[in-house]
Each structure stands twice: as C-alpha cells, then as structure tokens.
Residue frames relative to the residue before (quaternion, step in Angstrom):
aa qw qx qy qz dx dy dz
M 1.0000 0.0000 0.0000 0.0000 0.00 0.00 0.00
K 0.4065 -0.7275 0.5134 0.2048 3.52 -0.90 1.03
K 0.4018 -0.6957 0.5397 0.2517 3.56 -0.95 0.89
Q 0.3757 -0.7420 0.5145 0.2089 3.55 -0.79 1.06
E 0.3880 -0.7170 0.5372 0.2162 3.54 -0.89 1.01
K 0.3988 -0.6879 0.5504 0.2545 3.57 -1.07 0.76
E 0.3977 -0.6847 0.5509 0.2636 3.52 -1.08 0.72
Y 0.0517 -0.7932 0.6066 -0.0126 3.56 -0.99 0.90
Y 0.0843 -0.7839 0.6149 0.0169 3.52 -0.97 0.92
G 0.2612 -0.8012 0.5231 0.1272 3.56 -0.98 0.82
C 0.6824 -0.4675 0.3783 0.4154 3.51 -1.38 0.15
D 0.3391 -0.6858 0.6049 0.2209 3.52 -1.18 0.66
P 0.5075 -0.6754 0.4310 0.3170 3.63 -0.71 0.99
K 0.6118 0.5593 -0.3527 0.4342 3.61 1.11 -0.60
E 0.6655 0.5291 -0.2997 0.4329 3.59 1.18 -0.51
T 0.5166 0.6693 -0.4133 0.3383 3.61 1.21 0.03
E 0.6496 0.5226 -0.3143 0.4540 3.60 1.23 -0.27
Q 0.3294 0.7854 -0.4715 0.2289 3.59 1.22 0.32
Q 0.1760 -0.7423 0.6343 0.1250 3.51 -1.27 0.51
L 0.4053 -0.6782 0.5507 0.2693 3.55 -1.03 0.78
P 0.5377 -0.6372 0.4340 0.3413 3.61 -1.02 0.68
K 0.6503 -0.5460 0.3689 0.3780 3.56 -1.22 0.51
W 0.6545 0.5278 -0.3195 0.4369 3.61 1.05 -0.67
F 0.5073 0.6676 -0.4195 0.3479 3.62 1.22 -0.39
D 0.0092 -0.8249 0.5646 -0.0250 3.60 -0.72 1.05
G 0.4436 0.6881 -0.4559 0.3492 3.58 1.19 0.50
D 0.6802 -0.4337 0.3733 0.4581 3.52 -1.34 -0.16
V 0.2316 -0.7515 0.6021 0.1378 3.57 -1.02 0.81
Y 0.2652 -0.7946 0.5329 0.1197 3.54 -0.50 1.23
T 0.4042 -0.7051 0.5309 0.2402 3.54 -1.24 0.47
E 0.7601 0.2437 -0.1621 0.5801 3.59 1.28 -0.23
G 0.4175 -0.6797 0.5448 0.2587 3.52 -1.18 0.63
S 0.1569 -0.7753 0.6037 0.0988 3.54 -1.31 -0.09
I 0.5102 -0.5947 0.5117 0.3524 3.54 -1.34 0.16
V 0.1244 -0.7866 0.6040 0.0324 3.55 -0.87 1.04
K 0.2440 -0.7757 0.5713 0.1111 3.54 -1.01 0.89
N 0.4044 -0.6740 0.5635 0.2544 3.55 -0.97 0.91
P 0.3919 -0.7634 0.4561 0.2358 3.62 -0.53 1.11
F 0.6787 0.4929 -0.2924 0.4592 3.58 1.18 -0.41
S 0.7844 0.3240 -0.1653 0.5024 3.60 0.87 -0.94
G 0.4114 -0.7072 0.4745 0.3246 3.58 1.15 -0.57
Q 0.4823 0.6570 -0.4460 0.3700 3.59 1.25 -0.07
E 0.2165 -0.7734 0.5865 0.1048 3.55 -1.16 0.71
Y 0.0490 -0.7795 0.6244 0.0143 3.53 -1.21 0.61
E 0.3491 -0.7233 0.5555 0.2153 3.57 -0.96 0.87
L 0.1532 -0.8056 0.5702 0.0479 3.55 -0.68 1.13
T 0.4917 -0.6078 0.5285 0.3308 3.53 -1.22 0.55
A 0.7041 -0.4504 0.3275 0.4406 3.59 -1.26 0.17
K 0.6914 0.4720 -0.2859 0.4663 3.59 0.89 -0.89
E 0.6284 0.5177 -0.3369 0.4728 3.60 1.03 -0.73
L 0.6543 0.5071 -0.3095 0.4679 3.57 0.97 -0.85
S 0.6075 0.5466 -0.3464 0.4606 3.59 1.04 -0.74
M 0.6955 0.4555 -0.2724 0.4843 3.58 0.87 -0.94
Y 0.6178 0.5506 -0.3458 0.4424 3.59 0.97 -0.81
D 0.6818 0.4840 -0.2908 0.4652 3.59 0.85 -0.94
L 0.6150 0.5261 -0.3506 0.4713 3.60 1.04 -0.67
I 0.6544 0.5177 -0.3113 0.4548 3.60 0.88 -0.94
I 0.6922 0.4690 -0.2841 0.4693 3.59 0.81 -0.99
G 0.6358 0.5255 -0.3275 0.4608 3.60 1.00 -0.76
L 0.6543 0.4995 -0.3074 0.4773 3.57 0.96 -0.86
Q 0.6232 0.5448 -0.3333 0.4514 3.57 1.00 -0.81
L 0.6656 0.5029 -0.3030 0.4607 3.59 0.91 -0.88
V 0.6582 0.4967 -0.3106 0.4729 3.59 0.95 -0.85
I 0.6558 0.5146 -0.3107 0.4567 3.59 0.91 -0.91
E 0.6978 0.4782 -0.2791 0.4545 3.58 0.86 -0.95
S 0.7204 0.4334 -0.2597 0.4751 3.59 1.07 -0.60
S 0.4014 0.7181 -0.4734 0.3149 3.58 1.29 0.04
Y 0.6255 -0.5872 0.3746 0.3515 3.55 -1.04 0.87
D 0.7822 0.2846 -0.1502 0.5334 3.58 0.87 -0.93
G 0.5109 -0.6741 0.4074 0.3445 3.58 1.24 0.24
I 0.8246 -0.2650 0.1745 0.4684 3.52 -1.22 -0.51
F 0.6581 0.5188 -0.3143 0.4461 3.60 1.21 -0.30
D 0.4494 0.6731 -0.4572 0.3687 3.59 1.28 0.07
P 0.3925 -0.7569 0.4646 0.2392 3.62 -0.47 1.13
R 0.5840 0.5997 -0.3722 0.4010 3.60 1.17 -0.44
I 0.7094 0.4466 -0.2724 0.4723 3.60 1.15 -0.42
A 0.3385 0.7661 -0.4853 0.2508 3.59 1.26 0.13
P 0.6585 0.4882 -0.3413 0.4599 3.67 0.87 -0.75
L 0.6328 0.5219 -0.3344 0.4641 3.60 1.07 -0.68
Q 0.6354 0.5214 -0.3215 0.4701 3.57 1.03 -0.80
K 0.6334 0.5305 -0.3247 0.4604 3.56 1.03 -0.80
D 0.6729 0.4843 -0.2973 0.4736 3.59 0.92 -0.90
M 0.6307 0.5240 -0.3409 0.4598 3.59 1.01 -0.74
A 0.6541 0.5054 -0.3096 0.4700 3.59 0.94 -0.87
R 0.6519 0.4985 -0.3160 0.4761 3.60 0.98 -0.80
G 0.6366 0.5293 -0.3215 0.4595 3.58 1.05 -0.76
L 0.6539 0.5026 -0.3086 0.4739 3.57 0.97 -0.84
T 0.6345 0.5174 -0.3255 0.4730 3.59 1.01 -0.79
W 0.6316 0.5251 -0.3297 0.4655 3.59 0.93 -0.88
F 0.6790 0.4999 -0.2959 0.4490 3.57 0.85 -0.97
R 0.6379 0.5299 -0.3223 0.4565 3.60 0.97 -0.85
E 0.7036 0.4636 -0.2655 0.4684 3.57 0.97 -0.84
V 0.7110 0.4744 -0.2584 0.4502 3.59 0.93 -0.89
N 0.8075 -0.0395 0.0662 0.5848 3.58 0.91 -0.89
P 0.1619 -0.8360 0.5171 0.0865 3.58 0.27 1.23
K 0.6106 0.5526 -0.3639 0.4353 3.61 1.05 -0.64
A 0.6736 0.4769 -0.2930 0.4826 3.58 0.87 -0.93
Y 0.6078 0.5549 -0.3469 0.4497 3.58 1.02 -0.78
M 0.6830 0.4931 -0.2882 0.4554 3.58 0.84 -0.97
V 0.6823 0.4805 -0.2868 0.4705 3.60 1.00 -0.79
L 0.8236 0.3225 -0.1301 0.4481 3.58 0.77 -1.00
L 0.8323 0.2743 -0.0977 0.4716 3.60 0.93 -0.80
D 0.5933 0.5955 -0.3768 0.3891 3.62 1.13 -0.34
C-alpha cells in the first residue's frame, strides 16, 4: 500500500504586509505556523497575523457551537458577526489559505 503524501502550502511573500482590522481583539502572534485542516489533512503555512485571525475564528466557532441555545442564541450575535468579519478578512487577505483551511 502506497503512503499518501500530505499536501502542504506555504506563505506567499506578498502576504507578509497584512494588517489586522481595527475590530480585531484577539491575541496577535509574532510568529506564524503550519496549520492542518482537521478534515482534509491539508496543511498551510500561515503568517503571524493570519494565524492570529485563524485562531480567533476557530475560537469563536467553538464558543458559538457550545452555546446553550446554539446558533439561535441572541447573546452570541456579536460573536457571529466577528466570526463572519474574520472569515471575510481571511478570504480577502489569503484566498488560498482560506480555501485549504476554512472553506
């Protein structure tokens, strides 16, 4: 049986000049890292700012999904708004990483 190779994607040098939006209130990392899509197994190297936004998105997703009333709980509407803004930022800043990790 042939061992399946993992797909890996790296940072684009043009993506290093990114700025996080003013509404972003998560941790801002100083180093990027390789992130693995838990469903596809594909990996992508993110810059520090991309990783900061990625972690915010995933954290918000976990909080939203674990909410007592789920996605219909009106108390989580601000979190849903921030998650949607984070996904939009990611799609615009690094569409390749978005497709590999978040789509």
